[in-house]
C-alpha positions in Angstrom: 8.3 25.5 8.9 7.7 22.3 10.9 4.1 21.4 11.5 2.9 21.8 15.1 -0.3 22.4 16.9 -1.4 26.0 16.1 0.1 26.0 12.6 -1.8 28.0 10.1 -2.0 27.1 6.4 -3.1 29.1 3.4 -5.4 27.5 0.9 -5.8 29.0 -2.5 -9.4 28.8 -3.8 -11.3 30.2 -6.8 -12.9 32.7 -4.3 -9.6 33.9 -2.8 -7.3 32.8 0.0 -8.7 30.6 2.7 -7.1 29.6 6.0 -7.1 26.7 8.4 -5.4 26.0 11.7 -4.1 22.6 12.9 -5.6 22.0 16.3 -5.3 18.3 17.4 -3.5 15.1 16.4 -5.5 11.9 16.7 -3.7 8.5 16.9 -6.0 7.0 14.3 -7.3 9.8 12.2 -4.3 12.1 12.1 -4.3 15.9 11.9 -7.5 17.8 12.8 -7.9 21.2 11.3 -10.4 24.0 11.8 -11.3 26.0 8.7 -11.6 29.7 9.3 -14.5 31.3 7.4 -13.9 34.0 4.8 -11.8 34.7 1.7 -8.9 37.1 1.4 -7.3 38.8 -1.6 -4.0 38.9 0.3 -2.6 37.3 3.4 -3.8 38.9 6.6 -1.1 40.7 8.6 -2.5 39.8 12.0 -2.7 36.1 12.3 -3.7 36.3 16.0 -6.9 38.1 14.9 -7.4 35.7 12.0 -7.4 32.5 14.2 -9.8 34.1 16.7 -12.6 34.0 14.1 -15.2 31.2 14.6 -14.7 27.8 13.0 -16.6 27.2 9.7 -15.9 23.5 10.0 -13.4 21.1 11.5 -12.2 18.0 9.7 -9.4 15.4 9.7 -7.1 16.1 6.8 -3.6 14.8 5.9 -2.0 18.2 6.6 1.6 17.0 7.0 1.5 15.3 3.6 0.0 18.5 2.0 2.7 20.6 3.5 5.5 18.3 2.5 4.2 18.2 -1.1 3.9 22.0 -1.1 0.2 21.9 -1.7 -0.4 24.4 1.0 2.1 26.7 2.7 2.4 27.1 6.4 2.3 30.8 7.1 2.7 30.9 10.9 1.8 29.4 14.2 -0.6 30.9 16.8 -2.1 29.5 19.9 -5.3 27.6 19.3 -8.1 29.8 20.6 -9.7 28.7 23.9 -13.0 27.9 22.1 -11.2 25.3 19.9 -8.8 23.8 22.4 -11.1 20.9 23.4 -11.3 17.9 21.1 -14.7 18.1 19.5 -17.4 15.5 19.4 -18.0 14.3 15.9 -21.1 12.9 14.2 -21.5 10.2 11.6 -24.4 8.2 10.3 -25.8 5.5 8.1 -27.3 6.7 4.9 -30.6 5.0 4.0 -31.0 5.0 0.2 -34.6 4.2 0.4 -35.4 7.5 2.1 -32.5 9.5 0.8 -31.0 10.6 4.1 -29.1 9.6 7.2 -31.5 7.8 9.5 -29.2 6.5 12.2 -26.7 8.8 13.8 -23.6 8.2 16.0 -21.5 10.6 18.1 -17.8 10.1 18.8 -15.5 11.8 21.3 -12.3 10.5 19.8 -12.3 7.3 21.8 -15.8 5.9 22.0 -19.0 6.3 20.0 -22.7 6.0 20.9 -25.9 6.0 19.0 -28.5 8.7 19.1 -31.9 8.5 17.7 -32.0 12.0 16.4 -29.6 14.9 16.4 -30.3 17.9 18.6 -29.9 21.4 17.1 -26.5 21.7 18.8 -25.4 18.3 17.6 -26.2 19.3 14.0 -23.2 21.7 14.3 -20.8 18.9 15.2 -18.2 18.1 12.6 -18.5 15.0 10.4 -16.3 12.1 11.4 -13.9 11.1 8.6 -10.8 12.2 6.7 -11.2 14.4 3.6 -8.8 15.0 0.7 -7.5 18.2 -0.9 -10.3 18.4 -3.5 -13.1 17.9 -0.9 -11.4 20.5 1.4 -11.2 23.1 -1.2 -14.7 22.4 -2.4 -16.1 22.7 1.1 -14.3 26.0 1.6 -15.4 27.5 -1.7 -19.1 26.5 -1.1 -19.2 27.8 2.4 -20.0 24.3 3.6 -20.8 23.7 7.3 -21.6 20.5 9.2 -25.3 21.4 9.2 -25.3 20.8 5.5 -25.1 17.0 6.2 -28.2 16.8 8.5 
């Protein structure tokens, strides 16, 4: 099955099957996916219902490569839910080793970025800017990771 916006992939984890949906293509960062929370013993029959669950986290991930290498199967295509149609704003920051945390934050809308002195409660939910690999993706899913875990 060819990769297209709305494609759903199945991700085997030690906790069961997880799912993600391809939502956007960025010219520099590539494929953006949204991970759907929860684990399943078997593939859900109703994919439309599955994709309407909230997003656990969104991340850039080389999905096309993972599919071509048969790391994850594509199990269907569904329209991206309205709440996930808009390209999200991402956060990133500079980690200060002396204090052991990110002290300077930047937000990015896919084209430009800007500095913020402190993240608002809403901004703490923004996805982290960057591209992750297969191991990090599976680890995040298994641990129930959310973007708030990096604030």
